[in-house]
Backbone bond lengths (Angstrom), bond angles and torsions (degrees), N, CA, C in turn:
res aa  C-N    CA-C-N  psi(-1)  N-CA   C-N-CA  omega(-1)  CA-C   N-CA-C  phi
1 M - - - 1.492 - - 1.503 107.81 -
2 M 1.349 114.50 127.21 1.501 122.18 176.99 1.503 111.77 -133.31
3 F 1.334 114.04 154.30 1.485 121.73 -178.61 1.513 107.42 -121.50
4 Y 1.323 116.46 130.35 1.435 122.41 -179.29 1.529 111.05 -103.42
5 Y 1.320 116.53 129.79 1.434 122.00 -177.73 1.524 111.69 -151.95
6 H 1.309 116.47 140.98 1.464 121.75 174.80 1.547 108.86 -134.08
7 P 1.328 117.16 141.76 1.512 118.67 179.76 1.522 113.66 -61.85
8 S 1.308 118.24 -21.66 1.441 120.94 178.55 1.548 113.79 -64.74
9 Y 1.344 115.74 -19.60 1.477 118.96 178.76 1.520 111.92 -52.98
10 S 1.310 118.58 -38.15 1.452 121.44 178.02 1.507 116.27 -108.66
11 A 1.350 114.61 3.33 1.456 121.81 -178.79 1.507 110.51 -89.66
12 L 1.318 117.35 64.43 1.452 120.81 -178.08 1.528 107.74 -138.50
13 A 1.362 115.08 116.98 1.480 120.61 178.19 1.533 108.09 -75.77
14 L 1.362 117.60 122.27 1.395 123.43 179.05 1.513 109.88 -121.96
15 P 1.350 117.46 152.05 1.479 121.12 179.35 1.539 109.01 -58.60
16 E 1.329 113.43 150.52 1.487 120.49 176.82 1.543 109.17 -54.17
17 R 1.322 113.49 137.59 1.494 121.50 178.67 1.547 113.06 68.89
18 H 1.302 117.26 14.86 1.457 120.19 173.21 1.538 109.91 -59.01
19 R 1.324 116.63 142.27 1.513 119.44 -173.17 1.494 115.26 -72.76
20 F 1.374 117.29 -19.16 1.439 116.81 -174.44 1.535 111.34 -85.98
21 P 1.346 119.22 128.39 1.416 123.62 -177.83 1.564 113.39 -81.64
22 I 1.324 114.13 72.39 1.485 119.09 -168.70 1.539 114.11 -63.44
23 D 1.307 117.69 -21.66 1.470 119.23 -175.36 1.523 111.23 -79.91
24 K 1.322 117.85 -7.90 1.462 119.68 -174.27 1.543 113.31 -62.70
25 Y 1.298 116.68 -30.19 1.465 120.49 -176.56 1.552 110.12 -67.85
26 R 1.350 115.24 -46.02 1.460 118.30 177.18 1.526 112.16 -63.31
27 L 1.274 117.25 -40.33 1.468 120.92 179.73 1.527 112.46 -71.38
28 L 1.326 116.22 -32.56 1.461 118.32 176.04 1.529 110.04 -67.78
29 K 1.341 117.55 -42.43 1.441 119.32 174.65 1.500 113.57 -56.49
30 Q 1.327 117.55 -39.22 1.462 122.12 176.23 1.535 109.15 -62.95
31 L 1.296 117.13 -45.19 1.460 121.47 -176.25 1.539 110.62 -63.48
32 V 1.334 115.76 -52.64 1.470 118.44 -174.31 1.532 112.15 -71.21
33 S 1.350 117.39 -20.75 1.445 120.62 175.81 1.540 112.04 -67.86
34 N 1.333 115.03 -15.26 1.521 119.80 174.99 1.511 112.62 -69.09
35 F 1.353 115.10 -26.59 1.466 115.79 -176.37 1.548 112.99 -132.85
36 I 1.323 116.95 5.83 1.474 121.85 171.83 1.516 108.74 -126.65
37 D 1.298 113.99 123.42 1.488 119.81 -176.26 1.519 111.23 -66.90
38 E 1.343 114.43 148.13 1.485 119.51 -175.94 1.492 115.21 -59.04
39 Q 1.312 117.12 -24.62 1.456 121.25 -179.38 1.533 113.26 -65.13
40 Y 1.340 114.71 -17.56 1.467 118.39 179.63 1.528 113.41 -91.64
41 F 1.321 118.46 4.67 1.472 122.50 177.27 1.478 109.69 -99.13
42 I 1.361 114.27 136.89 1.501 120.41 175.32 1.500 109.71 -119.59
43 T 1.267 118.13 137.64 1.460 124.07 171.46 1.520 109.50 -85.46
44 P 1.344 115.70 117.91 1.488 117.33 -173.46 1.537 111.95 -76.48
45 Q 1.317 114.78 165.37 1.454 122.66 168.38 1.500 109.45 -94.94
46 Q 1.334 117.51 158.98 1.434 120.50 178.85 1.534 112.24 -70.26
47 A 1.277 117.10 144.24 1.505 120.08 171.64 1.537 108.93 -64.42
48 T 1.297 116.08 148.36 1.457 120.78 179.09 1.535 109.98 -94.04
49 K 1.307 115.33 160.92 1.514 120.08 176.88 1.509 109.88 -59.49
50 A 1.318 119.02 -37.80 1.478 120.08 -179.46 1.517 110.09 -64.47
51 Q 1.328 117.85 -37.40 1.470 119.63 175.54 1.507 112.73 -66.47
52 L 1.314 117.34 -42.55 1.451 121.70 179.00 1.524 112.33 -59.47
53 T 1.344 115.84 -40.15 1.441 119.60 -174.32 1.519 111.18 -80.57
54 L 1.345 119.46 0.46 1.475 120.09 167.92 1.510 111.44 -61.20
55 C 1.362 116.32 -28.89 1.458 121.52 -175.72 1.534 114.59 -126.31
56 H 1.366 115.88 -12.55 1.441 118.71 -173.88 1.521 112.36 -122.66
57 N 1.338 114.63 148.86 1.490 120.40 176.84 1.495 111.19 -58.89
58 P 1.376 118.27 128.36 1.484 117.73 -177.67 1.510 114.12 -59.09
59 A 1.324 119.17 -32.43 1.438 123.08 177.84 1.518 110.71 -62.26
60 Y 1.319 116.23 -43.31 1.484 120.39 177.04 1.529 112.19 -66.30
61 V 1.316 115.03 -43.31 1.489 117.42 177.96 1.524 110.66 -59.18
62 D 1.353 116.19 -47.47 1.485 120.27 179.53 1.508 111.59 -59.81
63 A 1.352 116.10 -43.78 1.457 118.53 -177.77 1.526 111.86 -66.06
64 F 1.292 120.01 -37.00 1.427 121.81 178.49 1.562 109.54 -69.18
65 L 1.293 116.88 -45.77 1.457 119.05 -176.74 1.514 111.52 -64.55
66 A 1.383 115.57 -34.70 1.477 121.25 -178.46 1.503 114.58 -84.36
67 G 1.317 115.63 -12.45 1.471 120.37 -175.95 1.525 112.32 75.09
68 S 1.326 118.26 33.05 1.438 121.00 179.84 1.492 116.21 -111.74
69 L 1.363 116.40 17.86 1.443 119.82 174.08 1.540 112.05 -65.66
70 D 1.344 117.49 146.08 1.462 117.56 179.50 1.533 109.00 -77.73
71 S 1.328 115.09 170.42 1.429 120.36 -174.01 1.506 114.44 -63.99
72 K 1.333 115.70 -31.22 1.472 119.91 178.90 1.511 110.09 -67.03
73 A 1.338 116.26 -43.58 1.458 120.78 178.89 1.512 111.80 -65.15
74 I 1.328 118.67 -35.33 1.454 121.45 178.37 1.514 110.99 -69.12
75 K 1.326 115.43 -42.15 1.454 119.42 178.12 1.558 111.59 -60.83
76 K 1.307 116.23 -42.30 1.443 120.80 179.65 1.533 111.40 -65.40
77 M 1.296 115.40 -36.44 1.464 122.59 177.53 1.526 112.87 -60.88
78 G 1.312 117.34 -37.38 1.481 122.16 175.52 1.472 113.98 99.05
79 F 1.290 119.83 -12.61 1.500 124.06 178.89 1.561 108.94 -122.14
80 P 1.345 116.11 142.68 1.459 118.16 169.77 1.538 109.42 -68.33
81 W 1.324 119.50 139.96 1.409 122.63 -176.83 1.539 110.52 -70.25
82 S 1.304 117.43 141.33 1.475 121.50 176.25 1.510 106.91 -161.17
83 T 1.335 116.31 162.92 1.474 119.40 176.43 1.537 108.63 -67.81
84 Q 1.321 118.94 -28.78 1.512 122.17 172.20 1.496 109.75 -58.25
85 L 1.326 115.95 -45.33 1.473 118.85 -177.62 1.530 110.77 -65.11
86 V 1.323 119.32 -37.35 1.426 121.25 178.21 1.522 110.42 -64.68
87 E 1.358 117.40 -46.74 1.426 121.53 178.33 1.494 112.15 -59.28
88 R 1.324 116.67 -48.16 1.490 121.98 -178.84 1.526 111.02 -60.46
89 T 1.348 115.00 -43.44 1.453 119.49 -179.53 1.537 112.40 -62.92
90 L 1.318 115.54 -46.29 1.468 119.71 -176.67 1.530 110.56 -65.28
91 Y 1.342 117.53 -38.29 1.479 119.69 176.55 1.502 111.53 -67.33
92 S 1.328 117.46 -40.37 1.473 121.15 -177.30 1.504 109.66 -64.06
93 V 1.326 117.49 -46.99 1.453 122.23 179.54 1.518 110.70 -67.10
94 G 1.293 116.24 -42.72 1.495 120.84 176.83 1.528 110.94 -56.10
95 A 1.363 114.39 -43.18 1.479 117.61 179.86 1.541 113.44 -63.28
96 S 1.335 116.81 -35.83 1.467 118.39 177.61 1.519 112.16 -69.89
97 I 1.343 116.31 -39.69 1.478 119.66 177.01 1.513 109.82 -61.86
98 Q 1.363 118.24 -52.12 1.441 122.53 -176.36 1.523 110.63 -66.70
99 G 1.348 115.28 -38.72 1.485 117.55 179.71 1.498 112.15 -66.00
100 A 1.325 117.61 -37.18 1.448 120.75 177.88 1.542 110.60 -64.73
101 E 1.297 116.66 -41.43 1.446 122.17 176.30 1.541 111.68 -59.49
102 F 1.322 113.82 -45.69 1.484 120.26 179.82 1.534 110.01 -61.67
103 A 1.361 114.76 -48.16 1.467 121.33 -178.08 1.545 109.47 -58.35
104 L 1.313 116.54 -41.90 1.463 120.95 -178.38 1.525 110.63 -60.28
105 Q 1.323 115.30 -34.22 1.458 118.04 -178.99 1.527 114.67 -89.10
106 Q 1.378 115.19 -33.33 1.476 119.84 -171.19 1.535 114.88 -115.59
107 G 1.348 117.15 -7.19 1.464 120.56 173.37 1.509 115.32 110.75
108 A 1.354 120.18 -38.24 1.468 119.71 -177.57 1.527 110.80 -157.75
109 A 1.302 115.09 145.83 1.488 121.78 174.65 1.504 107.74 -157.30
110 F 1.357 115.02 162.39 1.482 121.16 -172.54 1.558 109.13 -143.88
111 N 1.312 115.71 142.90 1.428 120.95 173.09 1.502 108.68 -113.04
112 L 1.327 115.80 131.07 1.493 120.74 179.08 1.531 108.35 -83.84
113 S 1.301 115.83 35.43 1.472 125.31 173.34 1.513 105.80 -162.95
114 G 1.315 115.97 -160.35 1.495 121.77 172.42 1.502 113.18 80.82
115 G 1.334 112.95 -175.62 1.492 122.44 -173.07 1.504 111.00 86.53
116 Y 1.321 116.36 37.59 1.493 121.18 -176.23 1.503 113.73 -83.96
117 H 1.301 114.86 69.98 1.480 121.44 -166.82 1.519 114.12 -85.96
118 H 1.323 119.49 -3.93 1.522 120.21 174.98 1.512 113.04 -91.34
119 A 1.324 118.31 0.89 1.449 121.90 179.42 1.524 110.47 -77.97
120 F 1.308 118.94 121.33 1.471 124.92 179.75 1.503 110.02 -95.07
121 T 1.325 117.39 172.28 1.450 122.50 -178.87 1.496 111.33 -51.09
122 G 1.332 115.88 -47.18 1.448 119.52 -170.10 1.521 117.44 -111.17
123 Y 1.335 116.56 4.61 1.455 118.36 179.33 1.526 110.86 -162.65
124 G 1.365 113.67 161.18 1.455 119.07 176.14 1.513 109.47 -96.18
125 S 1.326 116.14 159.35 1.442 120.29 -177.93 1.597 108.37 -159.38
126 G 1.337 114.76 148.20 1.433 119.35 171.74 1.490 116.38 52.91
127 F 1.353 116.46 46.18 1.473 123.39 179.31 1.528 112.11 70.94
128 C 1.295 120.04 19.53 1.440 124.42 -178.30 1.553 108.43 -123.58
129 I 1.299 116.95 121.04 1.474 121.47 -177.84 1.545 110.84 -94.46
130 F 1.336 116.30 -57.31 1.427 121.95 178.19 1.545 107.88 -126.57
131 N 1.311 115.96 145.46 1.456 121.00 -169.54 1.578 107.68 -86.49
132 D 1.265 113.54 92.48 1.527 119.64 -169.76 1.521 113.85 -60.69
133 L 1.335 117.22 -40.76 1.450 120.23 -175.08 1.554 108.63 -73.34
134 A 1.326 116.37 -41.68 1.472 118.43 177.38 1.535 110.06 -64.20
135 I 1.310 119.08 -38.42 1.471 122.99 178.43 1.535 109.49 -64.87
136 A 1.341 115.89 -44.82 1.461 120.27 179.84 1.533 109.89 -60.79
137 A 1.330 116.64 -44.59 1.466 121.62 178.04 1.497 111.28 -61.33
138 A 1.312 118.20 -46.95 1.459 122.37 -179.64 1.532 110.79 -63.69
139 H 1.301 116.04 -37.73 1.463 120.55 178.37 1.532 110.20 -64.29
140 L 1.304 118.27 -44.41 1.503 120.53 -178.91 1.545 109.28 -62.83
141 I 1.331 116.62 -38.57 1.466 122.03 -178.88 1.554 107.61 -72.82
142 D 1.291 118.18 -47.41 1.489 124.01 -176.62 1.511 110.60 -59.79
143 T 1.350 117.04 -35.91 1.491 121.79 -178.90 1.542 112.09 -92.88
144 E 1.347 116.22 7.70 1.442 124.39 177.97 1.505 112.22 58.84
145 Q 1.338 116.36 34.98 1.465 119.57 172.43 1.530 110.76 -90.82
146 A 1.340 116.74 -17.51 1.478 121.57 179.18 1.534 108.45 -147.85
147 D 1.326 113.44 152.04 1.454 119.36 174.98 1.529 112.44 -100.76
148 T 1.343 114.79 -37.34 1.481 120.41 -176.94 1.542 108.48 -135.63
149 V 1.351 116.48 128.78 1.446 122.65 179.90 1.518 109.35 -122.58
150 L 1.340 116.79 131.88 1.457 121.48 174.25 1.507 108.13 -102.95
151 I 1.366 116.54 124.78 1.429 124.04 168.27 1.502 106.95 -97.06
152 F 1.323 115.02 110.44 1.462 121.75 -175.92 1.535 108.80 -107.79
153 D 1.351 114.68 101.95 1.471 121.03 -164.05 1.525 109.52 -106.93
154 C 1.355 114.35 107.60 1.461 121.17 179.34 1.553 115.51 -107.29
155 D 1.336 114.60 17.46 1.476 118.12 167.68 1.479 108.85 -64.22
156 V 1.355 116.44 151.05 1.480 120.47 -175.46 1.536 113.23 -69.43
157 H 1.348 116.20 -18.42 1.467 122.67 179.82 1.574 107.90 -99.35
158 Q 1.319 113.98 142.75 1.481 115.38 -179.08 1.508 111.66 -61.84
159 G 1.356 117.10 141.91 1.444 119.68 175.78 1.510 111.38 -80.96
160 D 1.383 112.92 70.71 1.464 119.38 -174.60 1.536 113.90 -64.15
161 G 1.358 113.05 -40.25 1.473 117.32 178.89 1.500 110.76 -66.01
162 T 1.307 116.93 -41.54 1.465 121.78 178.26 1.550 111.27 -59.00
163 A 1.357 114.21 -44.99 1.459 119.29 178.91 1.508 110.59 -59.29
164 E 1.306 119.14 -42.61 1.477 124.77 -178.16 1.536 111.00 -70.02
165 V 1.305 116.29 -48.79 1.447 122.57 -178.95 1.560 112.54 -59.12
166 T 1.315 112.76 -46.71 1.481 116.61 -173.07 1.533 114.41 -79.15
167 Q 1.316 117.55 -2.71 1.478 119.66 173.30 1.522 112.72 -59.24
168 L 1.314 115.85 -25.64 1.464 121.61 179.02 1.511 110.95 -94.18
169 H 1.336 118.21 5.28 1.464 121.50 -178.11 1.531 108.57 -132.06
170 P 1.321 118.23 84.27 1.463 120.41 -174.15 1.479 115.29 -64.70
171 Q 1.340 119.12 -16.67 1.454 122.49 177.98 1.541 112.66 -82.28
172 I 1.317 116.79 -10.14 1.462 121.43 175.60 1.513 109.51 -99.12
173 I 1.324 117.81 119.41 1.465 123.48 -178.19 1.506 108.36 -99.42
174 S 1.311 116.46 122.48 1.478 121.33 -179.65 1.521 111.17 -104.08
175 C 1.321 114.93 128.80 1.437 124.15 178.36 1.500 109.60 -128.63
176 S 1.308 118.19 123.56 1.497 121.97 -177.14 1.542 109.57 -125.17
177 I 1.338 114.79 127.33 1.463 121.37 174.51 1.531 107.28 -114.90
178 H 1.357 117.58 112.16 1.466 118.49 -166.80 1.522 111.30 -148.49
179 C 1.316 115.74 174.75 1.473 123.11 176.22 1.508 108.64 -85.11
180 Q 1.258 119.12 124.63 1.502 124.78 179.12 1.495 110.00 -60.59
181 Q 1.352 118.63 -45.49 1.456 121.26 -174.44 1.536 111.39 -92.24
182 N 1.311 115.29 57.03 1.472 119.06 -175.95 1.508 108.24 -151.31
183 F 1.322 116.28 168.76 1.469 123.28 174.91 1.538 109.30 -54.82
184 P 1.334 118.56 139.94 1.444 127.22 -2.82 1.547 111.54 -82.62
185 R 1.296 115.46 151.35 1.499 119.32 -178.95 1.515 109.24 -62.96
186 I 1.313 116.65 -44.51 1.514 120.55 177.22 1.521 108.55 -96.08
187 K 1.316 114.44 114.08 1.451 118.62 -179.64 1.498 111.92 -85.39
188 Q 1.321 117.17 151.59 1.475 123.03 172.05 1.520 107.50 -98.76
189 Q 1.325 115.45 176.64 1.460 120.75 -176.39 1.555 108.90 -107.50
190 S 1.310 115.33 104.34 1.454 121.83 172.39 1.543 107.60 -74.46
191 N 1.305 115.79 171.51 1.472 118.19 170.59 1.515 108.90 -61.39
192 Y 1.319 114.48 -40.06 1.492 121.19 178.60 1.522 109.06 -137.52
193 D 1.344 114.76 122.68 1.472 120.56 176.18 1.506 110.71 -120.16
194 F 1.335 118.76 128.12 1.480 124.43 175.81 1.466 104.05 -119.87
195 A 1.351 116.04 101.27 1.463 123.44 -175.89 1.571 106.95 -98.49
196 L 1.310 115.39 116.16 1.480 120.32 -179.59 1.517 110.75 -106.52
197 E 1.306 115.58 159.17 1.440 122.17 -172.80 1.508 112.33 -81.58
198 H 1.314 115.15 152.30 1.504 124.11 169.17 1.493 108.82 -46.17
199 G 1.320 117.89 129.33 1.444 123.24 176.12 1.515 114.81 90.61
200 T 1.341 118.02 3.99 1.479 121.90 176.16 1.572 111.00 -54.02
201 S 1.311 114.22 134.07 1.459 119.20 -175.17 1.594 109.30 -116.01
202 D 1.299 115.83 -171.65 1.432 122.23 -167.12 1.534 115.68 -52.83
203 A 1.292 116.96 -53.96 1.474 120.82 -170.24 1.549 111.33 -60.09
204 E 1.351 116.83 -53.37 1.443 120.64 -178.02 1.511 110.50 -65.68
205 Y 1.359 116.04 -40.50 1.434 119.12 -177.17 1.537 110.95 -63.28
206 L 1.288 116.80 -48.66 1.474 121.59 -177.94 1.527 110.91 -65.82
207 E 1.285 117.40 -37.00 1.491 117.81 178.91 1.514 108.95 -67.41
208 T 1.293 119.41 -36.52 1.469 120.86 177.68 1.531 109.22 -66.59
209 V 1.300 120.56 -44.58 1.467 121.59 177.28 1.506 109.06 -57.24
210 K 1.324 119.30 -45.15 1.454 121.05 -176.52 1.517 111.09 -64.04
211 Q 1.348 117.00 -43.76 1.478 118.84 179.36 1.476 113.15 -68.21
212 A 1.332 118.64 -37.64 1.455 123.34 -178.74 1.508 110.28 -66.36
213 L 1.340 116.22 -44.14 1.485 117.82 -177.42 1.541 109.29 -70.35
214 A 1.326 116.46 -41.32 1.475 118.58 178.28 1.515 112.60 -59.08
215 L 1.370 115.98 -43.60 1.434 121.65 -178.28 1.543 110.79 -65.04
216 T 1.311 116.53 -51.64 1.481 118.18 -173.67 1.498 112.34 -70.26
217 T 1.313 119.42 -34.71 1.502 120.22 178.45 1.509 109.99 -71.70
218 R 1.362 117.07 -37.59 1.454 118.26 -179.84 1.514 113.33 -69.77
219 L 1.322 116.39 -39.18 1.496 119.25 -179.09 1.527 113.04 -75.26
220 H 1.333 118.57 -34.24 1.473 121.49 -168.96 1.522 114.08 -109.75
221 Q 1.344 117.76 -16.28 1.452 120.24 179.96 1.531 112.82 46.01
222 P 1.340 117.84 57.39 1.435 120.33 -173.46 1.503 113.07 -66.72
223 D 1.338 114.93 149.52 1.463 119.85 175.67 1.511 112.73 -75.14
224 I 1.346 116.37 -21.04 1.477 121.54 179.02 1.548 105.75 -161.90
225 I 1.336 113.90 149.79 1.448 123.91 171.53 1.473 110.18 -107.01
226 L 1.380 115.11 124.66 1.457 120.43 170.76 1.509 108.94 -101.86
227 Y 1.307 115.92 114.69 1.439 123.26 -164.73 1.542 109.70 -108.00
228 N 1.368 117.87 120.51 1.443 122.36 172.89 1.519 107.75 -95.10
229 A 1.357 115.45 106.40 1.444 122.36 -172.24 1.539 109.28 -95.20
230 G 1.304 119.69 60.97 1.442 121.90 -176.82 1.518 112.23 -56.76
231 A 1.332 115.71 134.13 1.504 121.03 178.49 1.520 110.48 -88.57
232 D 1.318 116.62 -3.42 1.480 120.44 -175.68 1.502 113.70 -78.31
233 I 1.312 118.63 3.47 1.509 120.23 172.51 1.515 109.93 -79.69
234 A 1.349 119.76 -10.41 1.448 121.32 -172.37 1.529 112.74 -72.27
235 T 1.335 115.36 151.54 1.493 122.90 -173.92 1.547 110.90 -51.61
236 D 1.326 117.71 -42.33 1.483 120.45 -173.37 1.472 114.69 -84.00
237 D 1.326 117.91 -1.99 1.508 119.15 -176.33 1.545 109.46 -66.80
238 E 1.307 114.65 133.57 1.489 121.36 -173.65 1.536 111.29 -79.90
239 L 1.329 118.73 -15.48 1.436 122.40 178.22 1.520 112.59 -118.87
240 G 1.316 116.26 15.93 1.471 119.21 -169.47 1.514 116.86 -97.25
241 H 1.280 120.70 -51.33 1.492 126.49 -178.42 1.511 114.40 72.36
242 F 1.358 118.69 7.91 1.454 119.11 170.26 1.534 109.81 -101.44
243 Q 1.288 116.47 168.77 1.491 121.37 178.54 1.522 109.13 -125.86
244 V 1.326 117.83 54.96 1.440 125.58 178.00 1.489 109.08 -91.27
245 S 1.369 116.82 128.61 1.429 120.73 -177.82 1.534 111.78 -76.06
246 L 1.311 116.87 169.28 1.452 120.52 177.05 1.521 110.57 -62.38
247 E 1.298 118.13 -38.34 1.473 121.02 176.56 1.519 108.90 -68.03
248 G 1.291 119.53 -33.22 1.449 122.74 175.75 1.554 112.52 -63.58
249 V 1.339 115.08 -40.86 1.450 119.55 175.50 1.526 110.56 -60.82
250 Y 1.338 115.28 -45.99 1.476 118.22 178.04 1.563 111.56 -61.32
251 Q 1.308 115.87 -42.92 1.479 118.96 179.95 1.527 111.59 -63.36
252 R 1.313 117.18 -38.63 1.504 117.96 175.77 1.480 110.08 -62.78
253 D 1.298 119.60 -50.53 1.450 123.46 -175.14 1.532 109.11 -63.30
254 Y 1.314 117.10 -44.94 1.483 120.74 176.86 1.497 111.94 -58.39
255 F 1.308 115.53 -44.83 1.491 121.13 -177.28 1.537 109.32 -62.29
256 V 1.304 118.52 -51.13 1.453 121.16 -177.31 1.522 110.25 -60.08
257 L 1.334 118.09 -48.95 1.452 120.65 -179.20 1.517 111.39 -64.25
258 N 1.305 116.30 -40.53 1.476 121.30 -178.34 1.518 113.24 -65.67
259 Q 1.374 114.38 -41.77 1.442 120.20 178.74 1.518 110.65 -61.32
260 A 1.318 114.42 -44.94 1.472 119.26 177.21 1.545 110.46 -60.03
261 K 1.315 115.59 -45.50 1.447 119.97 179.88 1.534 112.02 -61.99
262 Q 1.335 117.12 -46.33 1.455 120.53 -179.41 1.524 113.47 -64.49
263 A 1.365 115.62 -34.46 1.421 122.06 -179.36 1.547 112.88 -84.03
264 E 1.358 113.21 -4.79 1.483 121.17 -174.90 1.499 113.19 57.39
265 I 1.341 113.43 41.39 1.450 120.93 174.24 1.538 108.55 -105.67
266 P 1.318 118.79 120.81 1.483 119.52 179.01 1.539 110.38 -55.63
267 V 1.341 116.51 148.43 1.475 119.20 -179.29 1.504 108.60 -138.38
268 F 1.331 113.22 132.59 1.455 121.23 173.06 1.531 109.79 -118.92
269 A 1.324 120.59 132.61 1.460 120.89 -174.89 1.525 111.16 -122.94
270 A 1.280 116.58 140.56 1.465 123.70 172.64 1.511 109.66 -119.49
271 M 1.335 117.69 161.20 1.466 122.33 -166.52 1.531 113.56 -73.28
272 G 1.344 117.30 -40.04 1.456 117.17 -173.95 1.479 112.70 70.23
273 G 1.352 115.70 -169.77 1.475 121.65 -173.45 1.480 115.39 -80.82
274 G 1.305 115.24 165.06 1.478 126.01 177.20 1.494 107.88 -178.21
275 Y 1.373 115.68 126.97 1.481 117.57 -169.60 1.541 107.86 -139.29
276 Q 1.335 115.70 94.25 1.431 121.87 173.45 1.512 108.75 -136.78
277 R 1.313 116.75 137.61 1.517 116.67 179.42 1.501 109.11 -74.25
278 N 1.348 119.06 -22.61 1.467 120.84 171.33 1.542 105.73 -81.38
279 V 1.321 118.23 91.63 1.420 122.73 -170.24 1.518 113.10 -68.56
280 S 1.341 116.32 -31.25 1.467 119.28 178.66 1.545 109.73 -65.92
281 R 1.313 117.09 -38.59 1.438 119.28 176.36 1.549 112.37 -68.80
282 L 1.318 116.36 -36.45 1.438 121.97 175.31 1.516 111.74 -60.36
283 V 1.370 114.04 -47.87 1.468 119.88 179.47 1.476 111.18 -57.64
284 D 1.381 117.39 -37.48 1.452 120.04 178.66 1.547 110.77 -62.08
285 V 1.329 115.11 -38.25 1.498 118.37 177.44 1.532 109.88 -62.04
286 H 1.318 116.58 -51.92 1.466 120.96 178.54 1.537 111.53 -57.73
287 G 1.358 115.14 -33.60 1.425 120.53 -175.84 1.526 112.96 -65.73
288 Q 1.358 117.65 -17.68 1.484 119.17 -177.89 1.534 111.57 -62.66
289 L 1.315 116.46 -35.06 1.459 123.49 177.29 1.522 111.14 -57.35
290 F 1.306 116.31 -44.90 1.434 121.32 -175.89 1.524 110.97 -79.85
291 R 1.318 118.36 -28.73 1.463 120.05 170.92 1.514 111.67 -65.62
292 A 1.318 116.82 -41.09 1.469 121.73 177.64 1.520 109.73 -64.93
293 A 1.339 117.36 -39.21 1.444 121.67 179.43 1.520 110.56 -60.44
294 V 1.342 115.46 -48.28 1.493 119.53 -179.69 1.503 110.24 -62.25
295 D 1.345 116.93 -41.45 1.450 119.79 -178.18 1.563 112.67 -63.75
296 L 1.346 115.00 -28.10 1.482 119.88 -174.48 1.509 114.31 -99.26
297 F 1.317 117.53 -35.38 1.427 120.29 -171.64 1.568 113.49 -115.77
């Protein structure tokens, strides 16, 4: 079990009152360092252009890297363009690629970033520039390390970008469990979509996760599960609309990781979304994934 982290995850200057809680990555690293020894952390390498273009239009990749996106594309992306953003993005995606490779060989790995499931083939959206889990899956398949990859997306928002990107990759199975009355307004079609109602709480949510994971793993026998462990399902999340308790978040994360372990399916997990102005409380929600990891592995 290894954990991938880079200081660039939180090293991004954003306008005052910007909605994205950029400091959460640094604070999460501090939190998990209290119970995970430093020897289990790996500094990732940046993703390459060749890896990015496994899932993204080369013209879009070039425009983002060069800083030549138009203002409309930058607004849709959700972040102002900067060289800091390029660096952070490449390290985040690189961590998911390398973490997925490690998990495939050793059983489990985690990125203290990632889960950028709103990134489409030709543009970024909703704070997501490049779709790291789709790229990681495509890389494993392209390099013949895996035949079938399951992206199991438990962020509260539908993985619309993942659904669109993976239409061209039949060996990548996309499964999204999300709030129906939430962003994005226009949903895409994943291989499996489980749309739950505004206000869904622990019992219904956890039962859906259990059924969805059982169904997709039984039907597709994936070589690896790439898990988007969004913290925005939590009760206090300001963009979430679910009523899942902190204990419910832990139970979800423990269940997904444990099922993978029991079935001897390698699992790689990324953080996904989480939006609370009380960042310490938000970090505690994200921290449930890592507490579950330590309890299991």
